[in-house]
C-alpha positions as CSV (number, residue, x, y, z in Angstrom):
1,X,0.0,0.0,0.0
2,X,1.2,3.5,-0.8
3,X,0.9,5.8,2.2
4,X,1.3,9.6,2.1
5,X,2.0,11.2,5.5
6,X,1.1,14.9,5.7
7,X,2.9,16.5,8.6
8,X,1.4,19.8,9.7
9,X,3.6,20.8,12.6
10,X,5.8,23.9,12.4
11,X,8.0,22.0,14.9
12,X,10.0,19.4,12.9
13,X,10.9,17.5,16.1
14,X,7.7,18.2,17.9
15,X,5.2,15.8,19.5
16,X,2.9,15.1,16.6
17,X,5.8,14.3,14.3
18,X,7.2,11.9,17.0
19,X,3.9,10.1,17.0
20,X,4.0,10.0,13.2
21,X,7.5,8.5,13.3
22,X,6.1,5.6,15.3
23,X,3.2,5.1,12.9
24,X,5.7,5.2,10.0
25,X,8.0,2.7,11.7
26,X,5.1,0.3,12.2
27,X,3.7,0.8,8.7
28,X,7.2,0.3,7.2
29,X,7.7,-2.9,9.1
30,X,4.3,-4.0,7.7
31,X,5.8,-3.6,4.2
32,X,4.1,-0.4,3.1
33,X,5.6,2.3,0.8
34,X,5.6,5.6,2.7
35,X,6.0,9.1,1.4
36,X,6.4,11.8,4.1
37,X,5.6,15.4,3.1
38,X,6.4,18.1,5.6
39,X,3.5,20.2,4.6
40,X,4.2,22.7,7.4
41,X,7.5,23.7,5.7
42,X,6.3,23.5,2.1
43,X,5.1,26.5,0.2
44,X,1.3,26.1,0.1
45,X,-0.8,29.1,-0.6
46,X,-4.2,29.1,1.1
47,X,-7.2,28.6,-1.2
48,X,-9.0,31.8,-2.1
49,X,-12.1,30.2,-3.5
50,X,-11.6,31.7,-6.9
51,X,-13.2,28.8,-8.7
52,X,-10.7,28.6,-11.5
53,X,-10.2,24.9,-10.8
54,X,-13.8,24.0,-10.9
55,X,-13.1,21.3,-8.2
56,X,-11.4,19.2,-10.9
57,X,-8.8,21.3,-12.7
58,X,-5.6,23.2,-12.3
59,X,-5.4,25.5,-9.3
60,X,-4.6,29.2,-9.9
61,X,-1.5,28.8,-7.6
62,X,1.7,27.1,-8.7
63,X,3.3,26.0,-5.4
64,X,4.3,22.9,-3.5
65,X,0.7,21.8,-3.3
66,X,1.3,20.2,-6.7
67,X,3.6,17.7,-5.1
68,X,1.1,17.0,-2.3
69,X,-1.7,16.6,-4.8
70,X,0.3,14.2,-7.0
71,X,1.3,12.1,-4.0
72,X,-2.3,11.9,-2.7
73,X,-3.6,10.9,-6.1
74,X,-1.1,8.1,-6.2
75,X,-1.6,7.0,-2.6
76,X,-3.9,4.4,-1.1
77,X,-3.8,6.1,2.3
78,X,-3.5,9.6,3.7
79,X,-2.2,10.2,7.2
80,X,-3.0,13.6,8.7
81,X,-0.5,14.7,11.4
82,X,-1.1,17.8,13.4
83,X,-0.6,19.4,16.8
84,X,-3.8,20.8,18.3
85,X,-3.9,24.5,18.1
86,X,-7.0,26.1,19.7
87,X,-8.9,22.8,19.5
88,X,-8.3,22.2,15.8
89,X,-5.5,21.2,13.4
90,X,-2.7,23.5,12.5
91,X,-3.2,26.3,9.9
92,X,-0.4,24.6,7.8
93,X,-2.3,21.3,7.5
94,X,-5.7,23.1,7.1
95,X,-4.3,25.0,4.1
96,X,-3.4,21.7,2.5
97,X,-6.9,20.3,3.1
98,X,-8.5,23.5,1.8
99,X,-6.6,23.1,-1.4
100,X,-8.2,19.7,-1.9
101,X,-10.9,21.8,-3.6
102,X,-9.0,21.9,-6.9
103,X,-9.0,18.1,-7.1
104,X,-12.0,17.1,-5.0
105,X,-13.6,15.0,-7.7
106,X,-10.5,12.9,-8.4
107,X,-9.5,12.6,-4.7
108,X,-12.9,11.6,-3.4
109,X,-13.3,9.1,-6.2
110,X,-10.2,7.2,-4.9
111,X,-11.8,6.0,-1.7
112,X,-8.6,6.7,0.2
113,X,-8.0,5.2,3.6
114,X,-7.2,7.8,6.2
115,X,-5.6,8.2,9.7
116,X,-5.4,11.2,12.0
117,X,-2.5,11.6,14.4
118,X,-2.6,14.5,16.8
119,X,-0.7,15.8,19.8
120,X,-2.1,18.3,22.5
121,X,-0.7,19.6,25.7
122,X,-3.9,19.1,27.6
123,X,-5.5,15.9,28.7
124,X,-8.9,17.4,29.2
125,X,-11.9,15.6,27.7
126,X,-12.8,18.7,25.6
127,X,-9.5,19.0,23.8
128,X,-9.9,16.5,20.9
129,X,-13.6,16.4,20.0
130,X,-13.5,19.4,17.6
131,X,-10.5,18.3,15.6
132,X,-11.8,14.7,15.6
133,X,-15.3,15.9,14.4
134,X,-13.6,17.9,11.6
135,X,-11.5,14.9,10.5
136,X,-14.6,12.6,10.6
137,X,-16.6,15.0,8.5
138,X,-13.7,15.3,6.0
139,X,-13.6,11.5,5.7
140,X,-17.4,11.3,5.0
141,X,-17.3,14.2,2.5
142,X,-14.2,13.0,0.7
143,X,-15.2,9.3,0.7
144,X,-12.1,8.5,2.9
145,X,-12.2,5.3,5.0
146,X,-11.2,6.2,8.6
147,X,-8.6,3.6,9.5
148,X,-8.0,5.0,13.0
149,X,-6.8,7.8,15.1
150,X,-4.1,8.6,17.7
151,X,-5.4,11.4,19.8
152,X,-2.3,12.3,21.8
153,X,-3.5,14.1,24.8
154,X,-0.9,15.1,27.4
155,X,1.8,15.4,24.8
156,X,2.9,19.0,25.4
157,X,6.6,18.4,24.9
158,X,8.6,15.7,23.1
159,X,9.7,14.4,26.5
160,X,6.0,14.0,27.6
161,X,5.2,12.4,24.3
162,X,8.0,9.9,24.5
163,X,6.8,8.8,28.0
164,X,3.2,8.5,26.8
165,X,1.2,5.4,25.8
166,X,0.5,7.2,22.5
167,X,3.9,6.3,21.1
168,X,3.0,2.6,21.3
169,X,-0.5,3.3,20.0
170,X,0.9,5.0,16.9
171,X,3.3,2.2,16.2
172,X,0.6,-0.4,16.6
173,X,-1.8,1.5,14.3
174,X,0.9,1.7,11.6
175,X,1.8,-2.0,12.0
176,X,-1.9,-3.0,11.8
177,X,-2.5,-1.3,8.4
178,X,-3.5,-3.9,5.8
């Protein structure tokens, strides 16, 4: 299976990327082909809703989103990796998702498998529901099959994350992908 991992953290060595590394390790051991795109450090202009693409054409912007689009259109699975910022995904990852607009028809027709990996400082019950609801709605709208989530609460620093049970959960999720 071809897996595209979209990292949305501005912190290259941050908690969400640590969890993603464990997922990648497990998925790699399970024999999958993995492409990691550091979307947070790529040049991705936010969608301006100009309609030039018609949801199935070329975007008005020529930036690194072309690489992301091509990778997703070749993939069998998309993994969304993000820290939780104000109860949602990072702006960097959200910009990538908003740009799905230019290839919604092609991407939703694929029936991609999807995974969400998050990291948040807090462990409160009300930290993850909003990001999770957004991800679940995205899956329904885009015809993605949700293969699982790692909702890394209490992962405020890389040290906290390394000590958390979420590291093993991310590894096991990656290893379980079929």
